[in-house]
Each structure stands twice: as structure tokens, then as C-alpha cells.
C-alpha positions as CSV (number, residue, x, y, z in Angstrom):
1,X,189.8,164.9,48.0
2,X,188.6,167.8,50.1
3,X,185.0,168.7,51.0
4,X,182.9,169.6,48.0
5,X,180.8,172.8,48.1
6,X,178.0,173.5,45.6
7,X,176.8,177.1,45.0
8,X,173.5,177.6,43.3
9,X,173.8,180.1,40.4
10,X,170.2,179.9,39.3
11,X,167.1,182.0,39.7
12,X,163.8,180.1,40.2
13,X,161.0,179.5,37.8
14,X,158.2,181.6,39.3
15,X,155.3,183.9,38.6
16,X,157.5,187.0,39.1
17,X,157.5,190.4,37.3
18,X,161.2,189.8,36.3
19,X,159.9,188.4,33.0
20,X,158.2,190.3,30.2
21,X,155.4,187.7,30.2
22,X,155.8,185.7,33.5
23,X,154.9,182.1,33.6
24,X,152.0,181.0,35.7
25,X,152.9,178.4,38.3
26,X,149.9,176.5,39.7
27,X,150.5,174.4,42.8
28,X,148.1,171.5,43.4
29,X,148.0,170.3,47.0
30,X,147.7,166.9,48.6
31,X,143.9,167.0,49.0
32,X,143.6,167.5,45.2
33,X,146.1,164.7,44.7
34,X,143.9,162.4,46.9
35,X,140.9,163.0,44.7
36,X,142.8,162.1,41.6
37,X,144.4,159.1,43.2
38,X,141.0,157.9,44.4
39,X,139.7,158.1,40.8
40,X,142.8,156.4,39.3
41,X,143.1,153.5,41.8
42,X,139.5,153.0,42.8
43,X,140.1,153.5,46.5
44,X,138.5,156.1,48.7
45,X,140.4,159.2,49.7
46,X,139.9,158.2,53.4
47,X,142.0,155.0,52.7
48,X,145.1,157.0,51.8
49,X,147.5,158.0,54.6
50,X,145.9,160.9,56.4
51,X,143.5,161.2,53.5
52,X,146.2,162.8,51.4
53,X,147.6,162.1,48.0
54,X,150.5,163.5,45.9
55,X,151.2,167.1,45.3
56,X,151.6,168.3,41.7
57,X,152.4,171.5,39.9
58,X,151.5,172.9,36.5
59,X,153.1,175.8,34.6
60,X,151.3,177.8,32.0
61,X,152.8,180.4,29.5
62,X,156.2,178.8,30.1
63,X,158.9,179.6,27.6
64,X,162.2,177.7,27.5
65,X,163.8,181.2,28.0
66,X,162.1,181.7,31.4
67,X,164.3,181.4,34.5
68,X,168.0,180.4,34.3
69,X,168.4,178.8,30.9
70,X,170.9,178.0,28.2
71,X,170.4,179.4,24.7
72,X,171.1,177.0,21.9
73,X,172.6,178.2,18.5
74,X,169.2,177.6,17.0
75,X,168.0,180.6,19.0
76,X,170.2,182.9,17.0
77,X,169.7,181.6,13.5
78,X,168.8,178.5,11.4
79,X,172.4,178.4,10.1
80,X,175.6,179.0,12.1
81,X,179.0,178.9,10.5
82,X,177.4,177.5,7.3
83,X,175.9,174.5,9.0
84,X,172.4,173.8,10.4
85,X,172.3,175.4,13.9
86,X,172.1,173.0,16.9
87,X,169.0,172.9,19.0
88,X,169.3,172.5,22.7
89,X,169.1,168.8,22.6
90,X,172.0,168.7,20.2
91,X,174.4,170.9,22.3
92,X,177.3,168.7,23.4
93,X,177.1,168.1,27.1
94,X,180.9,168.4,27.3
95,X,180.4,172.1,26.6
96,X,178.2,172.5,29.7
97,X,180.8,171.5,32.3
98,X,184.1,173.3,32.7
99,X,186.3,175.8,34.6
100,X,184.4,178.9,35.5
101,X,185.7,182.4,35.4
102,X,183.8,185.4,36.8
103,X,184.5,188.8,35.2
104,X,183.3,191.8,37.3
105,X,181.6,194.4,35.2
106,X,179.5,195.9,37.9
107,X,181.3,199.3,37.5
108,X,179.8,199.6,34.0
109,X,176.8,202.0,33.7
110,X,173.4,200.4,33.4
111,X,172.5,199.8,29.8
112,X,176.1,200.2,28.5
113,X,177.9,197.8,26.3
114,X,180.8,195.7,27.4
115,X,183.9,196.1,25.2
116,X,186.9,193.9,24.6
117,X,189.0,196.4,26.7
118,X,186.5,195.9,29.5
119,X,187.0,192.1,29.4
120,X,190.8,192.5,29.3
121,X,190.7,194.8,32.3
122,X,188.4,192.5,34.3
123,X,190.8,189.6,33.5
124,X,193.8,191.7,34.5
125,X,192.1,192.5,37.8
126,X,192.0,188.9,38.8
127,X,195.3,187.9,37.1
128,X,193.7,185.3,34.8
129,X,194.3,184.3,31.2
130,X,191.5,182.6,29.4
131,X,192.0,179.1,27.9
132,X,189.9,177.0,25.6
133,X,186.9,175.4,27.3
134,X,186.6,178.1,30.1
135,X,183.0,179.1,30.9
136,X,183.0,182.9,31.3
137,X,180.4,184.4,33.6
138,X,179.7,188.2,33.3
139,X,178.7,189.7,36.7
140,X,176.7,192.9,36.2
141,X,174.9,192.9,39.6
142,X,171.5,192.8,37.9
143,X,170.4,189.6,39.8
144,X,170.0,191.8,42.9
145,X,166.8,193.1,41.3
146,X,165.4,189.7,40.5
147,X,161.7,189.6,41.5
148,X,161.1,193.2,40.3
149,X,160.1,194.8,37.0
150,X,163.4,196.7,37.2
151,X,165.3,193.6,36.6
152,X,164.3,193.5,32.9
153,X,166.5,196.5,32.1
154,X,169.2,196.2,34.8
155,X,172.9,195.8,34.3
156,X,175.2,196.2,31.3
157,X,175.2,194.0,28.3
158,X,177.6,192.4,25.8
159,X,178.5,193.7,22.4
160,X,179.2,191.8,19.2
161,X,182.9,192.4,19.2
162,X,183.3,191.4,22.9
163,X,181.4,188.2,22.3
164,X,183.5,187.3,19.3
165,X,186.6,188.0,21.2
166,X,185.7,185.5,23.9
167,X,185.1,182.9,21.2
168,X,188.5,183.7,19.7
169,X,190.0,182.8,23.1
170,X,188.4,179.3,22.9
171,X,185.4,180.1,25.0
172,X,182.2,178.4,23.7
173,X,180.0,178.9,26.7
174,X,179.4,182.3,28.4
175,X,176.8,183.7,30.7
176,X,175.4,186.7,32.5
177,X,173.4,187.5,35.7
178,X,171.3,189.9,33.7
179,X,168.0,189.2,31.9
180,X,169.8,188.8,28.6
181,X,173.3,188.6,27.0
182,X,172.8,191.8,25.0
183,X,172.2,195.2,26.5
184,X,168.7,195.8,27.9
185,X,166.1,196.1,25.2
186,X,165.1,199.6,26.1
187,X,168.6,200.9,25.6
188,X,168.9,199.0,22.2
189,X,165.7,200.6,21.1
190,X,166.7,204.1,22.2
191,X,170.0,203.8,20.3
192,X,168.3,202.5,17.1
193,X,165.7,205.3,17.3
194,X,168.6,207.8,17.6
195,X,170.9,206.4,15.0
196,X,168.7,204.4,12.6
197,X,171.5,201.7,12.7
198,X,169.9,198.3,12.9
199,X,173.3,196.7,13.6
200,X,172.8,197.6,17.3
201,X,169.7,195.3,17.5
202,X,170.6,192.0,19.3
203,X,174.2,192.4,18.2
204,X,175.8,190.2,20.8
205,X,173.4,187.3,20.1
206,X,173.8,187.7,16.4
207,X,177.5,187.4,16.9
208,X,176.9,183.7,17.5
209,X,175.7,183.4,13.8
210,X,179.3,184.1,12.9
211,X,181.1,181.9,15.5
212,X,179.2,179.2,17.3
213,X,178.8,179.8,21.0
214,X,176.0,179.5,23.6
215,X,174.8,181.7,26.4
216,X,173.4,181.1,29.8
217,X,171.2,183.9,31.0
218,X,169.6,185.0,34.4
219,X,172.4,183.7,36.6
220,X,172.6,184.6,40.3
221,X,175.0,184.7,43.3
222,X,178.1,185.3,41.2
223,X,179.0,187.9,43.9
224,X,179.0,185.2,46.5
225,X,181.8,183.4,44.7
226,X,183.6,186.6,43.8
227,X,183.3,188.7,47.0
228,X,182.7,186.3,49.8
229,X,184.6,183.2,48.8
230,X,187.2,185.2,46.8
231,X,186.9,182.7,44.0
232,X,186.7,184.5,40.6
233,X,188.1,181.3,39.2
234,X,189.2,177.9,40.5
235,X,185.8,176.3,40.4
236,X,183.8,174.1,38.0
237,X,180.5,175.2,36.5
238,X,177.7,172.8,35.5
239,X,175.0,174.1,33.1
240,X,173.2,171.0,31.9
241,X,170.0,172.0,30.1
242,X,166.7,170.2,30.1
243,X,166.5,168.1,26.9
244,X,163.6,169.8,25.1
245,X,163.4,168.2,21.6
246,X,164.2,170.8,18.8
247,X,164.1,173.7,21.2
248,X,166.0,177.0,21.1
249,X,166.9,176.9,24.8
250,X,166.6,174.7,27.9
251,X,166.2,175.4,31.6
252,X,169.2,174.6,33.7
253,X,170.1,174.5,37.4
254,X,173.4,176.3,37.1
255,X,175.8,175.5,39.9
256,X,179.4,176.2,40.8
257,X,181.3,173.3,42.3
258,X,184.3,174.0,44.6
259,X,186.7,171.7,46.4
260,X,187.7,173.3,49.8
């Protein structure tokens, strides 16, 4: 076995304007920890090494959809394919580890929808044919704006038909480096206001009501694999979500695993 390389594909949980309602991250330092430990254990703060205790952190306004996270079928509907939708703690872990494939959609205009032809062209560009169990990662380039308000409406987004086509190829897990799997909200709203067609609202997510699949959102560093390492495929992806009971999503430290 060769040397294993692990590439981080996640954005951090942080108080950044990249979220509509950012979480509040409160860091509690070692002096604060010393005061708590003194109260808990009955010793004085001075008796602790250097007068310091443990550090701790608290997060407020935290959603399971903040940061890099995996959406469960329950996020899309209470019933999927005629059965009760799975919550994140019910998603099979076998789905969350598999062969990764990056499809380069950076040429698509901001706010546009990814079509089946777009997916086929991206696959043809790298000479790859999808197989059941592949984890497909859509690279829009939006992650370069993480940390800014512009990130919320950056990149292109998936359509209902393109999502269903991936499932038809045997793909259960798919992801994006954009804020969400669908097109940016402002573009969906503008199209609805123009056409009055509510079918454009969250269409790619709602596709998972018809055929069960799950999405990982807010990925990062796909371009490092694709452009620098020249690895649009030939690596494993791990997307294990935090086990939040009954939740619609779970945070995950998404990583690519390569053997040199």
C-alpha cells in the first residue's frame, strides 16, 4: 500500500456572513475553565497547572445545515418513494463512503441550472462513466467566495431532471461546493416572479421526493483535486454525518482519501 493522502473538502463552522443567519461561536478560554474546574472539584485555581483549566466552546443559533453538512431525505419530505423518509441518523453509513467523481461546471453562468447534457459533457471531458455507488461532486467554484455574503448566491445549481438522471445512474449521494444543491435562491425567486411557475422552487431538492438520494452542501477544495492533483476521480470520499437524532441533516468533515 502506498502513502495515504487526505484532502479536506469542508468549510468551517464559523460566525461568517456566508450563511443567511450565521451561527454564533463563543470561545471560552483557559482562565474561564479554571474558574469552573475550581467550583467543580473544590480546588483553587492556583493549584491547577499554570492556574489554567480547560478551554471550551459554545455555539448559538446553530442549524444542522450550517457549514459542510449532509442532507437527509427527511429534509425534502416526510415521505419518499412511498415510505417514511429517513432522518440523518437513519442514513446508511455505507452510502457515505465511496468512489468520488468531480464534475467541472465552473463554466456555467452564475445562477444557471445544470442540465443532463451538462453532466454528460463534464463526464466526457474526464472520460468517466458513472457506476452505482459513486459519490458525484459538482464543482461550481462558489467555495472561493466562502466567508463573504456573495457566497450565498454564487455558482450554478442543479435542476430536477439532472438530479434524477444521477440517481438513475445508481448515484445515491451527490454534493456541491455551492451554498445549496439548487440554484441560488435569488435566481429561483426571480424566475418564479417572472413566470409564476412554482415548479422552479427548490426543484432539485424536491426531486429526492421521487427517487431517494442525499446531498452534501458547502464543500471546498474540489479544484485542488481536479486542477492540482489532476484527480477528477480515482479517490475515495468520506462524508459521515454527526448522528443527530431525528434531524434533517448532520454536519460532516468531508474528506477525499487518495493513495499515492
